[in-house]
C-alpha positions as CSV (number, residue, x, y, z in Angstrom):
1,M,23.2,0.2,-13.5
2,K,22.2,2.5,-16.4
3,L,19.2,0.1,-16.6
4,I,18.2,0.3,-13.4
5,Y,18.4,4.2,-13.2
6,S,16.6,3.9,-16.7
7,L,14.0,1.9,-15.0
8,L,13.6,4.2,-12.0
9,A,13.2,7.3,-14.1
10,A,10.4,5.6,-16.5
11,T,8.7,4.6,-13.0
12,L,8.6,8.3,-11.8
13,L,7.3,9.3,-14.6
14,S,4.5,7.0,-15.0
15,G,3.6,7.6,-11.3
16,A,3.2,11.4,-12.5
17,A,1.1,10.2,-15.2
18,I,-1.2,7.6,-13.5
19,A,-3.2,8.8,-11.0
20,Q,-3.7,6.2,-8.0
21,E,-6.7,4.3,-8.4
22,K,-9.5,4.4,-5.8
23,T,-11.5,1.4,-4.7
24,E,-14.5,3.0,-5.8
25,K,-14.3,4.9,-9.2
26,E,-16.8,7.0,-10.7
27,K,-18.3,6.4,-14.2
28,K,-20.9,8.2,-16.1
29,S,-24.6,6.6,-16.8
30,M,-27.7,7.3,-18.8
31,A,-31.1,7.8,-17.0
32,I,-34.6,8.8,-18.0
33,V,-36.1,11.9,-16.5
34,I,-39.8,12.2,-16.2
35,S,-41.2,15.6,-14.8
36,P,-44.0,18.1,-15.2
37,D,-41.5,20.2,-17.1
38,E,-39.4,17.8,-19.3
39,V,-39.4,14.4,-20.5
40,G,-35.8,13.1,-21.6
41,I,-31.9,11.3,-21.1
42,E,-29.5,13.0,-19.0
43,K,-25.9,11.6,-17.8
44,T,-25.8,10.9,-13.8
45,D,-22.7,9.8,-11.8
46,E,-22.6,6.6,-9.7
47,K,-20.0,4.6,-8.1
48,K,-18.6,1.5,-9.7
49,E,-18.2,-1.5,-7.5
50,E,-14.7,-2.5,-6.8
51,K,-13.5,-5.8,-8.6
52,T,-12.2,-8.8,-7.5
53,F,-8.9,-8.8,-9.5
54,E,-7.5,-5.5,-10.4
55,M,-4.1,-4.6,-11.4
56,E,-2.2,-1.6,-9.2
57,Y,0.2,0.6,-11.3
58,V,3.5,2.2,-9.9
59,M,3.9,1.6,-6.4
60,F,7.5,3.6,-5.0
61,D,9.1,3.0,-1.8
62,L,11.6,5.6,-0.5
63,G,13.2,5.1,2.9
64,I,16.6,4.6,4.8
65,N,18.1,1.3,5.5
66,S,20.7,0.3,7.9
67,I,21.9,-3.4,9.3
68,H,21.4,-5.4,12.1
69,D,24.4,-6.8,12.8
70,K,24.6,-10.5,14.5
71,T,28.0,-11.6,13.7
72,D,30.0,-13.3,16.0
73,Y,33.4,-11.4,15.5
74,T,35.4,-13.9,17.7
75,S,34.8,-16.7,14.9
76,T,37.9,-17.5,12.9
77,E,35.6,-16.9,9.7
78,A,34.8,-13.4,11.0
79,K,38.6,-12.9,11.7
80,N,39.6,-13.9,8.6
81,F,37.4,-11.7,6.3
82,L,37.9,-8.4,8.3
83,K,41.5,-8.1,7.2
84,V,42.0,-4.6,9.6
85,E,43.8,-4.5,12.7
86,N,42.3,-6.4,15.9
87,T,40.9,-3.7,17.7
88,A,38.3,-3.0,14.6
89,K,37.1,-6.0,14.2
90,N,33.8,-5.2,15.4
91,Q,30.2,-4.0,14.7
92,Y,31.5,-0.5,14.6
93,L,33.4,-1.1,11.5
94,F,30.1,-0.7,9.7
95,S,28.8,2.3,11.2
96,Q,26.9,4.5,8.7
97,R,25.7,7.7,7.8
98,T,21.9,7.2,8.4
99,A,20.7,9.8,6.9
100,K,22.6,9.2,3.5
101,A,21.9,5.4,3.7
102,V,18.9,5.1,1.5
103,N,16.5,2.4,0.5
104,V,14.3,2.2,-2.8
105,N,12.1,-0.2,-4.0
106,I,10.3,0.0,-7.2
107,W,7.2,-1.6,-8.1
108,P,5.9,-0.9,-11.3
109,V,2.5,-3.5,-11.4
110,M,1.2,-5.3,-8.7
111,A,-1.7,-7.6,-8.9
112,K,-4.2,-7.8,-6.4
113,W,-7.1,-10.2,-5.4
114,R,-9.7,-9.0,-2.9
115,V,-10.4,-12.2,-0.9
116,A,-13.1,-10.8,1.5
117,K,-15.1,-8.1,1.9
118,G,-17.7,-6.6,4.6
119,K,-19.4,-3.0,5.5
120,N,-16.4,-2.3,7.4
121,Q,-13.4,-4.7,6.6
122,K,-11.6,-5.6,3.4
123,V,-8.5,-8.5,3.1
124,Y,-6.5,-8.5,-0.1
125,L,-3.7,-10.7,-1.2
126,S,-1.1,-9.0,-3.8
127,S,1.8,-9.6,-5.6
128,G,4.1,-8.5,-8.5
129,L,7.5,-8.1,-9.4
130,G,10.1,-5.1,-8.8
131,L,13.3,-3.8,-7.8
132,Q,14.9,-3.7,-3.9
133,I,17.8,-1.5,-3.6
134,Y,20.1,-1.0,-0.7
135,N,22.4,1.9,-0.5
136,F,24.6,1.9,2.7
137,R,27.1,5.0,3.4
138,F,29.7,4.0,6.1
139,N,31.6,6.5,8.4
140,K,34.8,4.7,8.2
141,N,37.6,4.3,5.2
142,I,36.7,0.6,4.7
143,S,36.8,-1.4,0.9
144,Y,35.2,-4.5,0.0
145,V,37.9,-6.8,-1.9
146,S,37.3,-9.8,-3.7
147,E,41.2,-10.4,-4.4
148,P,43.0,-12.8,-3.8
149,N,40.0,-13.7,-1.4
150,P,36.8,-11.7,-0.5
151,G,36.9,-9.5,2.6
152,V,36.9,-6.3,3.9
153,I,40.0,-3.8,4.6
154,M,40.6,-0.7,6.3
155,D,42.0,1.8,3.3
156,S,45.1,3.8,3.5
157,I,43.0,7.2,2.3
158,N,39.9,9.0,3.5
159,F,36.9,9.2,1.6
160,S,34.4,11.6,1.3
161,K,31.9,9.3,-0.2
162,N,32.1,5.5,0.9
163,K,28.9,3.7,-0.5
164,L,28.0,0.2,-1.0
165,G,25.0,-0.7,-3.5
166,I,23.1,-3.9,-3.5
167,T,20.0,-4.3,-6.0
168,Y,17.7,-7.4,-5.9
169,L,15.1,-8.4,-8.5
170,S,11.9,-9.1,-5.9
171,V,8.8,-10.9,-5.8
172,P,6.4,-9.3,-2.7
173,L,3.6,-11.5,-1.6
174,M,1.2,-9.5,0.9
175,A,-1.7,-9.5,2.6
176,T,-3.2,-6.0,2.9
177,F,-6.4,-5.3,5.0
178,K,-8.8,-2.1,5.1
179,T,-10.4,-1.2,8.3
180,R,-13.3,1.6,7.8
181,V,-12.6,4.3,10.7
182,S,-15.2,6.7,9.4
183,S,-17.2,7.5,6.5
184,K,-14.8,8.2,3.9
185,T,-11.7,7.0,5.8
186,W,-9.9,3.7,5.8
187,L,-7.1,2.6,7.8
188,V,-4.6,0.2,5.5
189,Y,-2.2,-2.1,7.1
190,G,-0.3,-5.4,6.1
191,V,2.2,-7.9,6.2
192,G,4.0,-9.9,3.7
193,V,7.3,-11.4,2.6
194,T,9.6,-10.6,-0.5
195,G,12.2,-13.0,-2.0
196,G,15.1,-11.5,-4.0
197,Y,17.8,-12.3,-6.7
198,R,20.8,-10.3,-6.4
199,I,21.1,-8.8,-9.8
200,D,24.2,-6.0,-8.8
201,S,26.2,-5.4,-5.7
202,W,28.9,-2.5,-6.7
203,T,31.0,0.0,-4.2
204,K,30.8,3.9,-5.2
205,Q,33.6,5.8,-3.5
206,K,35.3,9.2,-3.9
207,S,38.3,10.9,-2.6
208,T,40.8,13.5,-3.6
209,E,43.3,11.1,-4.3
210,R,41.6,8.8,-6.6
211,G,38.5,10.9,-7.6
212,K,35.6,8.7,-8.3
213,D,36.0,5.2,-8.3
214,K,33.1,2.6,-9.0
215,N,33.6,-1.3,-8.7
216,H,31.1,-4.2,-9.3
217,D,31.5,-7.3,-8.1
218,K,30.1,-10.3,-5.8
219,F,32.0,-9.2,-2.5
220,N,30.7,-12.4,-0.8
221,F,27.2,-11.3,-0.7
222,A,24.7,-13.9,-1.0
223,D,22.7,-14.2,-4.2
224,F,19.2,-14.1,-2.8
225,N,17.4,-12.9,-0.2
226,T,14.1,-13.1,1.8
227,C,12.6,-10.3,4.0
228,L,9.5,-9.7,6.1
229,T,7.5,-6.6,5.3
230,A,5.0,-4.3,6.9
231,E,2.8,-1.3,6.1
232,I,0.4,1.1,7.8
233,G,-1.6,4.4,6.9
234,L,-4.8,6.0,6.0
235,S,-5.8,5.1,2.6
236,G,-5.6,8.1,-0.1
237,Y,-3.1,10.1,2.7
238,F,-0.1,8.7,3.2
239,R,1.4,4.8,3.9
240,L,4.3,3.9,5.9
241,Y,6.5,0.4,5.1
242,G,9.3,-1.6,6.9
243,S,11.1,-4.3,6.0
244,Y,13.7,-6.6,7.6
245,Q,15.8,-9.2,5.8
246,V,15.9,-12.7,7.6
247,T,18.6,-13.9,5.4
248,A,22.2,-13.0,5.9
249,L,23.5,-10.7,3.7
250,H,26.9,-12.5,3.4
251,E,27.3,-15.9,2.2
252,N,29.4,-16.4,5.2
253,A,31.7,-15.0,7.7
254,L,29.6,-12.2,8.6
255,D,25.7,-12.6,9.9
256,Q,24.4,-8.9,8.6
257,H,20.5,-8.3,8.2
258,P,19.5,-5.0,6.4
259,F,16.4,-3.5,7.5
260,A,14.5,-0.4,6.2
261,I,11.9,2.0,6.9
262,G,10.0,4.6,5.2
263,I,7.2,6.1,3.0
264,R,5.2,4.0,0.5
265,L,3.8,6.1,-2.5
266,G,0.9,4.4,-4.7
267,G,-0.2,0.7,-4.2
268,M,-4.1,0.1,-3.0
C-alpha cells in the first residue's frame, strides 16, 4: 500500500503542476504588418487545431462507493461462508457508513483518439492504465477471515473503524462525446468499460481492545473485475462519473457488485 499512496501523492502533485489541456491551444506566430505608419513584423495569437491523437495527463476520480447485493442468502454456499447467527445472514450484515465509503480512481496517463469531428459534435476513443480503489466502511463488527476457510465472522468487540479496501490495476476503454451547447460551451458525456486485476485487498480495524489492526489477504475476492462506466459534465467546468462492477466481488458464495459515483478531475 505504500507504493499506492506514493503514486497517489505523486499524481496529485503532478495534477497541480499540469494545467488541464484544452481542445484548442493558443500559440504565438509572426505576422508582417504594412500600414501608412509602419512596416514590420509582430507576434499574433492564433488557435492551434486539436490533434487527432493526444495524451491526457492526470485524471482523478473521487466519490463514494457501495455494494449492490444480489446474494441468495438461502444457498448452502452463502450459509457456510457467513459464520454468524442465522438471523444475521442477510444483506444488512454488510450495511455501510456511506459518507465514509470512498472510491478513488487514478489515471496518470490516458491516450485519446478523435474519431469524428463536426462543427457542433466531436467523438473520441480513449484508453490508459490506472488504479481503481474501493474503500468499504461497515456499520457492524464483521471481520473477513481466511483460516481455516475464507468467510465472514461477527467479531466479539466493537470497532470504531472497520474498513475493507480493494485495489485493482485497471485498463479503461471509453467512448466520449462532446456536443456544443453554446459558442464556447461543450456538453461532455460518455460510456465505457474497465477491466482490472486485483493487486491488493486488506482490512483495517480500530478498537480500544486491539488498537489498529491491518490485515492483507485474498479473502475469497476474485482476481479480475469488469465495470461499466459513464460520465457527464460541461467541458472546463465539472465532470461527474459513475461505475458499476458487472462481475461479482467474490469468487463464490456471495454475489455482491460494487458501484460508485463522484466527481472527475481532469480528462478531455
